[in-house]
C-alpha positions as CSV (number, residue, x, y, z in Angstrom):
1,X,-43.0,-32.7,11.9
2,X,-42.8,-35.5,9.2
3,X,-39.5,-36.7,7.7
4,X,-40.6,-35.3,4.4
5,X,-41.3,-31.7,6.0
6,X,-37.8,-32.0,7.6
7,X,-36.2,-32.8,4.3
8,X,-37.9,-29.9,2.5
9,X,-36.7,-27.5,5.3
10,X,-33.2,-28.8,5.0
11,X,-33.2,-28.3,1.3
12,X,-34.7,-24.8,1.7
13,X,-32.1,-23.8,4.2
14,X,-29.4,-25.3,1.9
15,X,-30.6,-23.4,-1.1
16,X,-30.9,-20.2,1.0
17,X,-27.3,-20.7,2.2
18,X,-25.9,-21.2,-1.2
19,X,-27.7,-18.2,-2.5
20,X,-26.5,-15.8,0.2
21,X,-22.9,-16.9,0.8
22,X,-20.2,-14.3,-0.1
23,X,-18.7,-16.8,-2.7
24,X,-19.7,-17.0,-6.3
25,X,-21.4,-20.3,-7.1
26,X,-22.1,-21.5,-10.6
27,X,-23.2,-24.9,-11.9
28,X,-22.8,-25.9,-15.5
29,X,-23.9,-29.0,-17.5
30,X,-21.7,-30.8,-19.9
31,X,-22.7,-28.3,-22.8
32,X,-21.7,-25.2,-20.5
33,X,-25.3,-24.3,-19.9
34,X,-25.8,-22.4,-16.6
35,X,-27.9,-24.5,-14.2
36,X,-27.3,-22.5,-10.8
37,X,-26.4,-18.9,-10.4
38,X,-26.3,-17.7,-6.8
39,X,-26.7,-14.3,-5.2
40,X,-23.0,-13.4,-5.3
41,X,-23.0,-13.9,-9.1
42,X,-26.3,-12.0,-9.4
43,X,-25.0,-9.0,-7.4
44,X,-21.8,-8.6,-9.4
45,X,-23.0,-9.4,-12.8
46,X,-26.4,-7.8,-12.7
47,X,-27.9,-11.1,-14.1
48,X,-30.8,-12.5,-12.1
49,X,-30.7,-16.4,-11.8
50,X,-33.8,-16.8,-14.1
51,X,-31.9,-14.7,-16.7
52,X,-28.8,-16.7,-16.5
53,X,-30.3,-20.2,-16.1
54,X,-30.1,-22.2,-19.3
55,X,-27.8,-19.8,-21.0
56,X,-24.5,-20.8,-22.5
57,X,-21.6,-19.4,-20.2
58,X,-19.5,-18.1,-23.2
59,X,-22.5,-16.3,-24.8
60,X,-23.0,-14.2,-21.5
61,X,-19.2,-13.6,-20.8
62,X,-17.3,-13.0,-23.8
63,X,-14.2,-12.1,-21.6
64,X,-13.8,-15.9,-20.8
65,X,-11.4,-17.5,-23.2
66,X,-13.5,-20.4,-24.4
67,X,-10.5,-22.8,-25.5
68,X,-8.8,-22.1,-22.2
69,X,-11.9,-22.8,-20.2
70,X,-13.0,-25.8,-22.1
71,X,-9.5,-27.5,-21.6
72,X,-9.7,-26.7,-17.8
73,X,-13.2,-28.0,-17.5
74,X,-12.8,-31.2,-19.5
75,X,-9.8,-32.4,-17.3
76,X,-12.2,-32.0,-14.4
77,X,-15.0,-33.9,-16.3
78,X,-12.6,-36.6,-17.4
79,X,-10.4,-37.0,-14.3
80,X,-13.0,-36.4,-11.7
81,X,-10.5,-34.1,-9.8
82,X,-10.8,-30.5,-8.8
83,X,-8.9,-27.8,-10.6
84,X,-8.0,-24.3,-9.6
85,X,-7.1,-20.8,-10.9
86,X,-5.4,-18.2,-9.0
87,X,-5.1,-14.5,-9.6
88,X,-1.4,-14.6,-10.2
89,X,-1.9,-16.7,-13.1
90,X,-5.1,-15.3,-14.5
91,X,-6.5,-12.3,-12.6
92,X,-10.3,-13.2,-13.0
93,X,-12.6,-15.7,-14.8
94,X,-15.5,-13.3,-14.7
95,X,-14.7,-9.7,-15.1
96,X,-16.7,-8.0,-12.3
97,X,-16.0,-4.5,-11.1
98,X,-14.4,-4.0,-7.8
99,X,-16.9,-2.2,-5.5
100,X,-14.9,-2.5,-2.2
101,X,-14.0,0.9,-1.0
102,X,-11.0,-0.3,0.9
103,X,-9.4,-1.6,-2.2
104,X,-10.7,1.0,-4.6
105,X,-7.4,1.2,-6.5
106,X,-8.3,-2.1,-8.3
107,X,-10.3,-1.7,-11.6
108,X,-11.8,-5.2,-11.3
109,X,-12.3,-8.0,-8.9
110,X,-9.3,-10.3,-8.5
111,X,-10.6,-13.9,-8.2
112,X,-9.4,-17.4,-7.3
113,X,-11.6,-20.1,-8.9
114,X,-12.2,-23.7,-7.9
115,X,-13.6,-26.2,-10.6
116,X,-15.3,-29.1,-8.8
117,X,-16.7,-32.2,-10.5
118,X,-20.3,-33.0,-9.6
119,X,-21.2,-36.7,-10.1
120,X,-24.6,-38.2,-10.9
121,X,-25.9,-41.3,-9.1
122,X,-24.2,-43.4,-11.9
123,X,-20.8,-42.2,-10.8
124,X,-20.3,-40.1,-13.9
125,X,-19.5,-36.5,-13.7
126,X,-22.6,-34.7,-15.2
127,X,-22.0,-31.2,-13.9
128,X,-19.3,-28.7,-13.1
129,X,-19.3,-26.4,-10.1
130,X,-17.4,-23.2,-10.0
131,X,-16.6,-21.5,-6.7
132,X,-15.6,-17.9,-7.3
133,X,-13.7,-16.2,-4.5
134,X,-13.0,-12.4,-4.3
135,X,-9.4,-11.9,-3.4
136,X,-9.0,-8.3,-4.3
137,X,-8.0,-7.2,-0.9
138,X,-5.1,-9.8,-0.8
139,X,-4.1,-9.1,-4.5
140,X,-3.9,-5.5,-4.1
141,X,-2.0,-5.6,-0.9
142,X,0.5,-8.1,-2.5
143,X,0.9,-6.0,-5.6
144,X,1.5,-2.8,-3.5
145,X,3.9,-4.6,-1.4
146,X,5.9,-5.8,-4.5
147,X,5.9,-2.2,-5.8
148,X,7.3,-0.9,-2.5
149,X,10.0,-3.5,-2.5
150,X,10.8,-2.7,-6.2
151,X,11.0,0.9,-5.3
152,X,13.3,0.2,-2.3
153,X,15.6,-1.9,-4.4
154,X,15.8,1.1,-6.9
155,X,16.6,3.4,-4.0
156,X,19.2,1.0,-2.6
157,X,21.1,1.3,-5.9
158,X,20.7,5.1,-6.5
159,X,22.6,8.1,-5.5
160,X,20.1,10.5,-4.1
161,X,21.6,13.8,-5.7
162,X,22.2,12.7,-9.3
163,X,19.8,9.7,-9.6
164,X,22.6,7.8,-11.1
165,X,23.8,4.5,-9.7
166,X,25.6,4.8,-6.3
167,X,29.2,3.6,-5.8
168,X,28.3,0.4,-4.4
169,X,26.0,-0.6,-7.2
170,X,28.3,0.4,-10.1
171,X,31.2,-1.3,-8.3
172,X,29.1,-4.6,-8.6
173,X,28.3,-3.8,-12.2
174,X,32.1,-3.2,-13.1
175,X,33.1,-6.4,-11.4
176,X,30.6,-8.4,-13.3
177,X,31.7,-6.9,-16.4
178,X,35.5,-7.7,-15.8
179,X,34.3,-11.3,-15.0
180,X,32.5,-11.3,-18.5
181,X,35.6,-10.1,-20.1
182,X,37.8,-12.9,-18.5
183,X,35.4,-15.5,-20.0
184,X,34.5,-14.0,-23.4
185,X,37.4,-11.4,-24.0
186,X,34.8,-8.9,-25.1
187,X,36.4,-5.4,-24.8
188,X,34.8,-2.7,-22.7
189,X,36.0,0.8,-21.6
190,X,35.8,2.8,-18.5
191,X,35.3,6.6,-18.6
192,X,36.0,8.6,-15.4
193,X,35.3,12.5,-15.3
194,X,35.6,15.1,-12.9
195,X,34.3,18.8,-12.8
196,X,37.2,21.2,-13.3
197,X,37.6,23.8,-10.6
198,X,34.6,22.6,-8.6
199,X,35.7,24.1,-5.2
200,X,35.7,27.5,-6.9
201,X,32.1,26.9,-7.8
202,X,31.3,26.1,-4.3
203,X,33.3,29.1,-3.0
204,X,31.7,31.6,-5.3
205,X,28.1,30.4,-5.3
206,X,27.6,28.1,-2.5
207,X,26.9,24.5,-2.0
208,X,23.4,24.6,-3.2
209,X,24.7,25.9,-6.6
210,X,27.3,23.3,-6.6
211,X,24.6,20.6,-6.2
212,X,22.8,22.0,-9.1
213,X,26.0,21.8,-11.2
214,X,26.3,18.3,-10.2
215,X,22.7,17.5,-11.1
216,X,23.1,19.2,-14.4
217,X,26.3,17.1,-15.2
218,X,24.4,14.0,-14.3
219,X,21.6,14.9,-16.7
220,X,23.9,15.7,-19.6
221,X,25.5,12.1,-19.0
222,X,22.2,10.4,-18.9
223,X,21.4,12.0,-22.3
224,X,24.6,10.8,-23.8
225,X,24.9,7.3,-22.7
226,X,23.2,4.1,-24.0
227,X,20.7,2.0,-22.2
228,X,23.4,-0.6,-21.9
229,X,25.9,1.7,-20.4
230,X,26.3,1.8,-16.6
231,X,26.7,5.3,-15.1
232,X,27.4,6.1,-11.5
233,X,28.7,8.7,-9.1
234,X,32.0,8.0,-7.8
235,X,32.0,10.5,-5.1
236,X,31.7,14.3,-4.8
237,X,31.8,15.8,-8.3
238,X,33.5,12.6,-9.8
239,X,31.5,10.1,-12.2
240,X,32.4,6.8,-13.7
241,X,30.8,5.4,-17.0
242,X,31.1,1.8,-18.1
243,X,30.9,1.4,-21.9
244,X,30.1,-2.3,-22.4
245,X,31.4,-3.9,-25.6
246,X,33.1,-0.5,-26.6
247,X,36.8,-0.2,-28.0
248,X,38.9,2.6,-26.9
249,X,38.5,4.6,-30.1
250,X,34.7,4.5,-29.7
251,X,35.0,5.4,-26.1
252,X,37.1,8.4,-27.2
253,X,34.4,9.6,-29.6
254,X,31.8,9.2,-26.6
255,X,34.0,11.2,-24.2
256,X,34.9,14.0,-26.5
257,X,31.3,14.5,-27.4
258,X,30.4,14.5,-23.8
259,X,33.1,17.0,-22.9
260,X,32.1,19.3,-25.7
261,X,28.3,19.2,-24.7
262,X,29.4,20.2,-21.1
263,X,31.7,22.9,-22.3
264,X,28.8,24.4,-24.4
265,X,26.1,24.2,-21.7
266,X,25.2,26.7,-19.1
267,X,23.8,26.3,-15.5
268,X,21.2,29.0,-14.7
269,X,20.5,29.8,-10.9
270,X,18.7,32.9,-9.9
271,X,19.4,34.5,-13.2
272,X,23.1,33.7,-12.8
273,X,24.7,31.8,-15.6
274,X,27.4,29.4,-14.6
275,X,29.6,27.6,-17.2
276,X,31.9,24.8,-16.1
277,X,34.0,22.2,-18.0
278,X,35.0,18.5,-17.1
279,X,38.2,16.4,-17.5
280,X,37.9,12.8,-18.6
281,X,40.1,9.7,-18.5
282,X,39.5,6.5,-20.4
283,X,40.8,2.9,-19.9
284,X,40.2,-0.1,-21.8
285,X,40.2,-3.5,-20.3
286,X,42.8,-5.7,-21.6
287,X,44.9,-8.7,-20.8
288,X,47.5,-6.7,-18.8
289,X,44.7,-5.7,-16.4
290,X,44.5,-8.2,-13.5
291,X,41.6,-6.9,-11.4
292,X,38.9,-4.5,-11.3
293,X,41.1,-2.2,-8.9
294,X,43.9,-2.3,-11.4
295,X,41.3,-1.1,-14.2
296,X,40.0,1.8,-12.0
297,X,43.5,2.7,-11.2
298,X,44.3,3.0,-14.9
299,X,41.4,5.3,-15.7
300,X,41.9,7.3,-12.6
301,X,45.6,7.9,-13.8
302,X,44.3,8.9,-17.1
303,X,41.9,11.5,-15.5
304,X,44.8,12.9,-13.5
305,X,46.8,13.4,-16.7
306,X,43.9,15.4,-18.1
307,X,43.8,17.5,-15.0
308,X,47.6,17.9,-14.9
309,X,47.8,18.9,-18.5
310,X,45.2,21.8,-18.5
311,X,41.8,20.4,-17.8
312,X,38.8,20.2,-20.1
313,X,40.3,17.5,-22.2
314,X,40.2,13.6,-22.6
315,X,43.1,11.4,-22.0
316,X,43.4,7.6,-22.9
317,X,45.5,5.5,-20.6
318,X,48.3,4.1,-22.6
């Protein structure tokens, strides 16, 4: 076999390999005309190599931001160094459908792309090679894992019965708010509330009904608070609400509105109508309060006075 024949065979094998590898391969000239379009690109775009060859890249794929792509490519032409894009920064360069059955949840193919300078015999970069990698499996797995971790983070902060913050989390929130007060002196108020005669509800209707009443109250609280407020279950039938940047007078308006809403509401269980009320206490943070425990003690004392003086009322800690 002659040397010439061997070289032709090697060239044929090389071209066959480049056409069949499971990686996208595109070669562009300095004017962004497509010179090589391998089988991977053909299979996912539906364009034959002869249809793509000689076409301007941006005319065929309008989803590619031309300004961004030119900046990326020109740095490769000028600096003669590789450049990269990863799916976390830009999900894809070519918007191909995702055909993989294992990762069918993805609407498109996630891609990592490498920009490679191709130099001529004179040492100048005359062409640009793009290697397009399908990383959909990895991307989908990572996004699912991130979502699971986010869901677990929420669960770790949430009370299972009421879907409000659990005691551990709202305690941290109140501690953070108290530190903010010591720095900025911005006034905030705590509201503590408790269901009146809750033991009688459990004794008369059972604990399942009692849980329904607690869930009902949690729903009313969520409807009354602002997005910036922190609402949590203290324990049992007791709740705490942190009203950030709220003076005592405004906290009183909020608490009285909530008390009246609860008083006028009805819980229905198996055609049984159950009415209940709540007692509330309010304490504003101030210079006399030396710790979060002191603040909670004040609001707890205010709640106790509401209970002691007849229930279904709001008391401000003096």
